[in-house]
C-alpha positions in Angstrom: 33.8 -69.2 -124.7 35.9 -72.4 -124.3 39.6 -72.5 -124.8 40.8 -74.0 -128.1 42.1 -77.6 -128.0 45.6 -76.4 -129.0 46.9 -73.5 -127.0 49.5 -71.1 -128.4 50.1 -67.8 -126.6 47.8 -66.8 -123.7 47.5 -63.0 -123.6 46.6 -61.3 -120.3 45.2 -57.7 -120.3 46.2 -56.3 -116.9 48.9 -58.9 -116.4 50.6 -56.9 -113.6 47.7 -57.2 -111.2 48.1 -59.5 -108.2 45.4 -62.0 -109.4 46.2 -61.9 -113.1 50.0 -62.1 -112.6 49.5 -65.2 -110.5 47.4 -66.9 -113.2 49.9 -66.0 -115.9 52.6 -67.5 -113.7 50.7 -70.7 -113.5 50.2 -70.9 -117.3 54.0 -70.4 -117.7 54.7 -73.1 -115.1 52.4 -75.4 -117.1 54.5 -74.9 -120.2 52.3 -72.3 -122.1 53.6 -69.3 -123.9 52.3 -66.0 -122.2 52.1 -62.4 -123.3 50.3 -59.5 -121.7 50.0 -55.8 -121.1 49.5 -53.3 -118.3 49.4 -49.6 -117.7 52.6 -49.4 -115.7 55.6 -51.5 -114.7 55.7 -53.2 -111.3 57.4 -56.1 -109.6 55.0 -58.6 -111.1 55.7 -57.5 -114.7 59.5 -57.7 -114.1 59.1 -61.2 -112.6 57.0 -62.4 -115.4 59.5 -61.2 -118.0 62.2 -63.1 -116.1 60.0 -66.2 -116.4 59.7 -65.8 -120.1 56.5 -63.8 -120.6 56.3 -61.0 -123.2 55.0 -57.9 -121.4 54.0 -54.6 -123.0 53.4 -51.4 -121.1 50.3 -49.6 -122.4 47.3 -51.1 -124.2 47.5 -51.4 -128.0 46.0 -53.9 -130.5 49.5 -54.8 -131.7 50.2 -56.2 -128.3 47.9 -59.1 -129.1 50.5 -60.6 -131.5 49.7 -64.2 -132.4 47.7 -64.9 -129.2 45.3 -67.9 -129.3 43.3 -66.6 -126.3 42.9 -63.3 -124.4 42.3 -63.3 -120.7 40.7 -60.3 -119.0 39.2 -59.2 -115.6 36.0 -57.5 -114.6 38.0 -54.2 -114.5 38.5 -54.2 -118.2 37.1 -51.3 -120.1 34.9 -52.5 -123.0 36.7 -50.3 -125.5 40.1 -51.8 -124.6 41.9 -52.0 -128.0 43.4 -55.5 -127.3 40.0 -56.9 -126.3 38.3 -55.4 -129.4 41.1 -56.7 -131.7 40.6 -60.2 -130.2 36.9 -60.1 -130.8 37.4 -58.9 -134.4 39.9 -61.7 -135.1 37.7 -64.4 -133.5 40.2 -65.1 -130.8 38.5 -66.5 -127.6 38.2 -63.9 -124.9 38.0 -65.4 -121.4 37.4 -64.0 -118.0 40.3 -64.9 -115.7 38.0 -67.3 -113.8 37.3 -69.2 -117.0 41.0 -69.5 -117.7 41.7 -70.6 -114.2 38.9 -73.1 -114.2 40.4 -74.7 -117.2 43.8 -74.8 -115.6 42.7 -76.4 -112.3 40.1 -78.9 -113.7 42.1 -81.9 -112.8 42.8 -80.9 -109.2 40.9 -81.3 -105.9 39.8 -77.7 -105.4 39.5 -75.6 -102.3 37.6 -72.4 -103.2 37.5 -69.4 -100.7 34.6 -67.0 -101.2 33.0 -64.2 -99.2 32.6 -60.4 -99.3 35.5 -59.9 -96.9 38.5 -61.9 -95.6 39.1 -64.0 -98.8 42.7 -63.1 -99.4 43.8 -63.6 -95.8 41.9 -66.8 -95.3 43.2 -68.2 -98.6 46.7 -67.2 -97.6 46.4 -68.9 -94.2 45.2 -72.2 -95.8 48.0 -72.1 -98.4 50.7 -71.3 -95.7 49.5 -74.2 -93.5 49.3 -76.6 -96.4 52.9 -75.8 -97.3 54.0 -76.3 -93.7 52.0 -79.6 -93.6 54.0 -80.8 -96.7 50.9 -80.9 -99.0 52.7 -78.8 -101.7 49.5 -77.3 -103.1 49.0 -75.3 -106.2 47.3 -71.9 -105.5 46.2 -68.6 -106.7 45.6 -65.9 -104.2 44.4 -62.3 -104.6 47.6 -60.9 -102.9 51.2 -61.9 -102.4 51.7 -64.1 -99.4 54.6 -62.5 -97.5 56.1 -65.7 -96.2 56.1 -67.3 -99.7 56.8 -64.1 -101.8 54.3 -65.0 -104.4 50.5 -64.9 -105.0 50.5 -68.1 -107.1 52.5 -71.3 -107.6 52.3 -74.7 -109.2 52.7 -77.6 -106.7 52.8 -81.3 -107.2 50.2 -82.1 -104.6 46.5 -83.0 -105.4 45.1 -79.8 -103.7 44.6 -76.5 -105.5 43.6 -73.5 -103.4 41.9 -70.5 -105.1 40.5 -67.2 -103.9 37.1 -67.3 -105.6 35.7 -64.0 -106.9 32.0 -63.5 -106.2 31.9 -60.0 -107.6 30.4 -61.0 -111.0 29.3 -64.6 -110.3 32.3 -66.2 -111.8 33.0 -68.2 -108.7 30.3 -70.5 -109.9 32.6 -71.7 -112.8 34.8 -73.8 -110.5 34.4 -77.5 -109.9 34.8 -77.0 -106.1 35.4 -79.8 -103.7 35.7 -77.7 -100.5 34.0 -74.4 -100.2 34.9 -71.8 -97.5 32.5 -69.0 -97.1 33.9 -66.3 -94.8 30.7 -64.2 -94.8 27.8 -63.1 -97.1 27.8 -59.4 -96.5 25.9 -58.0 -99.5 28.2 -56.2 -102.0 28.5 -55.9 -105.8 24.8 -55.1 -106.1 25.7 -53.3 -109.3 26.0 -56.9 -110.7 23.5 -58.8 -108.5 20.8 -56.2 -108.2 19.3 -57.4 -104.9 20.4 -58.8 -101.6 18.4 -61.9 -102.3 20.2 -62.5 -105.6 23.6 -62.1 -103.8 22.5 -64.7 -101.2 21.2 -67.1 -103.9 24.6 -67.1 -105.6 26.3 -68.2 -102.4 23.7 -70.9 -101.9 24.5 -72.2 -105.4 28.2 -72.0 -104.8 27.9 -74.0 -101.5 25.5 -76.5 -103.0 28.0 -77.3 -105.7 30.8 -78.2 -103.3 31.3 -82.0 -103.7 33.0 -82.7 -100.3 32.6 -80.0 -97.7 31.2 -76.5 -96.9 32.9 -74.5 -94.2 30.8 -71.4 -93.3 30.6 -68.7 -90.7 28.2 -69.3 -87.8 28.1 -65.6 -86.9 27.5 -63.7 -90.1 23.8 -63.1 -90.8 24.1 -63.7 -94.5 26.1 -66.9 -94.0 23.4 -68.1 -91.6 20.8 -67.5 -94.3 22.8 -69.5 -96.8 23.3 -72.4 -94.3 19.6 -72.6 -93.7 19.1 -73.3 -97.4 21.7 -76.1 -97.7 20.1 -79.6 -97.9 22.7 -82.3 -98.6 26.0 -80.6 -98.0 28.5 -81.7 -95.3 28.9 -78.5 -93.3 31.4 -77.3 -90.7 30.6 -74.0 -89.1 33.1 -71.6 -87.4 32.9 -68.5 -85.3 32.1 -67.2 -81.9 28.6 -68.7 -81.7 28.3 -71.3 -78.9 27.0 -73.9 -81.4 29.8 -73.5 -83.9 31.7 -76.7 -84.8 34.9 -74.7 -84.6 34.3 -72.1 -81.8 36.5 -69.1 -81.3 36.9 -67.8 -77.8 39.3 -66.0 -75.4 40.3 -63.5 -78.0 43.1 -61.0 -77.0 43.5 -58.2 -79.5 46.3 -56.1 -77.9 49.0 -56.4 -80.5 49.2 -59.6 -82.6 45.9 -61.4 -82.0 45.8 -64.6 -79.8 42.8 -66.8 -79.1 41.5 -70.3 -78.5 39.8 -72.6 -81.0 37.5 -75.3 -79.5 36.9 -78.3 -81.8 35.5 -81.7 -80.8 35.6 -80.8 -77.1 39.3 -79.9 -77.1 40.9 -76.4 -77.0 43.7 -75.3 -79.3 45.5 -72.1 -78.4 46.6 -69.9 -81.4 48.9 -66.9 -81.5 49.1 -65.1 -84.9 51.7 -62.6 -86.0 49.0 -60.3 -87.5 46.6 -58.1 -85.5 42.9 -57.9 -85.4 39.8 -59.9 -84.3 38.9 -60.3 -87.9 42.1 -62.3 -88.4 41.2 -64.6 -85.5 37.9 -65.3 -87.4 39.8 -65.8 -90.7 42.1 -68.3 -88.9 39.1 -70.2 -87.5 37.7 -70.7 -91.0 41.1 -71.8 -92.3 41.4 -74.3 -89.4 38.0 -75.7 -90.1 38.9 -76.3 -93.7 42.1 -78.1 -92.8 40.7 -80.3 -90.1 37.8 -81.0 -92.3 40.3 -82.4 -94.9 41.6 -84.7 -92.2 44.8 -82.9 -91.0 45.6 -83.1 -87.3 44.5 -80.0 -85.4 47.8 -79.4 -83.6 49.7 -79.5 -86.9 47.1 -77.2 -88.5 47.6 -74.6 -85.7 51.3 -74.7 -86.2 51.0 -74.1 -89.9 48.5 -71.3 -89.6 50.8 -69.5 -87.0 53.5 -69.3 -89.7 51.3 -67.0 -91.8 52.7 -63.5 -91.8 50.2 -61.6 -93.8 49.6 -60.6 -97.4 50.5 -57.5 -99.4 48.0 -54.7 -99.1 46.5 -56.1 -96.0 47.6 -53.8 -93.1 51.0 -53.6 -94.7 53.6 -51.3 -93.1 55.5 -49.3 -95.6 57.7 -47.1 -93.5 58.1 -45.0 -90.3 59.1 -41.3 -90.4 59.6 -39.3 -87.1 57.6 -41.9 -85.2 54.6 -41.9 -87.7 53.9 -45.3 -89.2 52.5 -45.4 -92.7 50.2 -48.4 -93.6 48.3 -49.5 -96.7 45.2 -51.7 -96.7 42.9 -53.1 -99.4 39.7 -52.4 -97.5 37.0 -51.0 -99.8 33.7 -51.8 -98.0 32.5 -50.4 -94.7 32.8 -53.7 -92.9 36.4 -54.2 -94.2 37.3 -50.6 -93.2 36.0 -51.2 -89.7 38.2 -54.3 -89.4 41.3 -52.6 -90.7 40.9 -49.6 -88.5 40.2 -51.8 -85.5 43.4 -53.8 -86.2 45.3 -50.5 -86.4 43.8 -49.4 -83.1 45.0 -52.6 -81.5 48.7 -51.8 -82.2 48.4 -48.0 -81.9 49.2 -47.3 -78.3 48.4 -43.7 -77.4 48.6 -42.4 -81.0 45.9 -41.4 -83.5 44.7 -42.8 -86.8 44.7 -40.6 -89.8 42.8 -42.4 -92.6 43.1 -41.7 -96.3 40.1 -43.1 -98.0 39.8 -43.6 -101.8 36.2 -44.4 -102.7 36.1 -47.4 -105.1 33.4 -47.5 -107.7 30.8 -44.9 -108.3 27.9 -47.3 -107.6 29.4 -48.3 -104.2 30.1 -44.7 -103.3 26.6 -43.6 -104.2 25.0 -46.5 -102.2 27.3 -46.6 -99.1 28.6 -43.0 -98.6 26.8 -42.7 -95.3 28.1 -46.1 -94.1 31.7 -45.1 -95.0 31.4 -41.8 -93.2 29.9 -43.4 -90.1 32.7 -46.0 -90.0 35.5 -43.6 -90.4 34.1 -41.1 -87.9 33.7 -43.8 -85.3 37.1 -45.5 -85.8 39.6 -43.0 -87.2 40.6 -39.7 -85.5 40.8 -37.8 -88.8 39.9 -38.8 -92.4 41.1 -37.5 -95.7 38.8 -38.4 -98.6 40.1 -38.6 -102.2 38.1 -38.8 -105.4 36.5 -42.0 -106.7 38.5 -44.7 -108.3 36.0 -45.8 -111.0 37.7 -49.0 -112.1 35.3 -50.6 -114.7 32.6 -47.9 -114.2 32.0 -44.7 -116.1 31.8 -41.5 -114.0 28.3 -40.7 -112.5 27.5 -37.0 -112.4 27.6 -35.7 -108.8 29.3 -38.8 -107.4 32.6 -37.8 -106.0 34.5 -38.3 -102.7 32.6 -35.3 -101.4 29.6 -37.5 -100.9 31.5 -39.3 -98.1 32.9 -36.2 -96.6 29.6 -34.4 -96.5 28.0 -37.3 -94.4 30.4 -36.7 -91.4 28.5 -35.2 -88.5 31.6 -33.4 -87.4 33.1 -31.6 -90.4 36.3 -30.7 -88.5 37.3 -34.4 -88.6 37.4 -34.8 -92.4 39.0 -33.2 -95.4 37.9 -33.8 -99.0 41.1 -33.4 -101.0 41.0 -34.7 -104.6 44.6 -33.5 -105.2 46.9 -36.2 -104.0 49.8 -33.9 -103.1 47.5 -31.8 -101.0 46.2 -34.9 -99.3 49.7 -36.1 -98.6 50.8 -32.7 -97.2 47.6 -32.5 -95.1 48.2 -35.9 -93.6 51.8 -35.0 -92.8 50.7 -31.7 -91.2 48.3 -33.5 -88.9 50.5 -36.5 -87.9 52.7 -36.5 -84.8 54.9 -39.1 -83.1 53.0 -42.3 -82.4 50.3 -41.8 -85.0 49.4 -44.1 -87.9 48.6 -42.8 -91.4 46.7 -45.5 -93.3 45.5 -45.5 -96.9 42.4 -47.7 -97.6 41.0 -48.8 -101.0 41.3 -51.5 -103.6 42.0 -48.8 -106.1 45.4 -47.3 -106.8 45.7 -45.4 -103.5 48.8 -47.5 -102.6 50.6 -45.3 -105.1 50.1 -42.4 -102.7 52.3 -44.0 -100.0 55.6 -42.7 -101.4 54.1 -39.2 -101.4 53.0 -39.6 -97.9 56.4 -40.6 -96.7 58.0 -37.8 -98.7 55.6 -35.2 -97.2 56.4 -36.6 -93.7 60.1 -36.2 -94.4 59.6 -32.6 -95.6 57.5 -31.7 -92.6 60.1 -33.2 -90.3 62.9 -31.2 -92.0 60.8 -28.0 -91.8 60.2 -28.6 -88.1 63.9 -29.0 -87.4 64.3 -25.6 -89.1 
């Protein structure tokens, strides 16, 4: 449904989320009135109020007020009272991608898509563009630590957006430059088949008016590339034929590597760990040199990137045990996050706390999750499923993952969060990492983990 010609109040359901709060911030910056609601208070709701938004806690039809459009995400429950009230009153209801597409229509758009690595790759491009003086507008899926925000309005011609492929809405954008980090099939609850998932990325890339930057290593990305006919393409990765070739990767601590482009080598040293971040940086570099920026300046800009919230984010250290949180919610992402943790671990162990996300994904990938955790973590605690937009499925719980471990001594299924926090603290010793992993609300467990570690420490001192 299109936005009305005259905009009054834009109402955001779930306004405190990292993506939604960023879009709301942009509408405020563009001079629009904004209201919204969320289940709980957080930093984003506080900041939006300070900028002039009307934010309600809890969902109720009265929150809609005099809104002229309602913006929602794919996580919206269909019986949300604000959504139902908007439909009854004939108020336009827009997916956040539709609202964002309207807002950015007059810009030169860089869209970053892929099953994994979107938020970090987008953050690297934005950080470098800021350092290069391009002053872009942007919306990212997570707060960029060096900038302190997930979205901002700039006066440059470029707009950078993390494009969500989960429900096909990334096809709404009028993209100039498309970055595809990988095409590792996910969201099959929406697409149905691997072939349909691939086809969406082919369409996304084919619509890019200027440039497609795509992985040379990922099998799905290679399938997409083989179907592109007229697009200008820059490939990146470790493949010898890549246009931007990654080599000489050193993963001990913050990752360092070399990018080879047009027969010249450019050394890069990031402040974040993990081979996956070297790959993300190669994609960001390819986008920026493809836009015409000088390679040396691009490297300098990317090296400023310090990470995004909920991507291998350190929250505290208690008696030598570091507590991290990560957004990983697919086996490939979990493998990357745990490998990054291993690169900074030293002689300690990894105690992973896994919150399965979506009943459909858990049912489909329980064995893959179990295999990944058993290979890369020393012990795993499995919580129950965060259903998000899905209704519960009988028999689908976190136990499905735990039961697929070949060594049951290395996993606990603990639906009770306090029991999970206490068990992690009991297992942990000096030098270990405890790491929560999910795109659900498992980050809320972090304070309990830290408290349990403190209690365990006090008990040990007697």
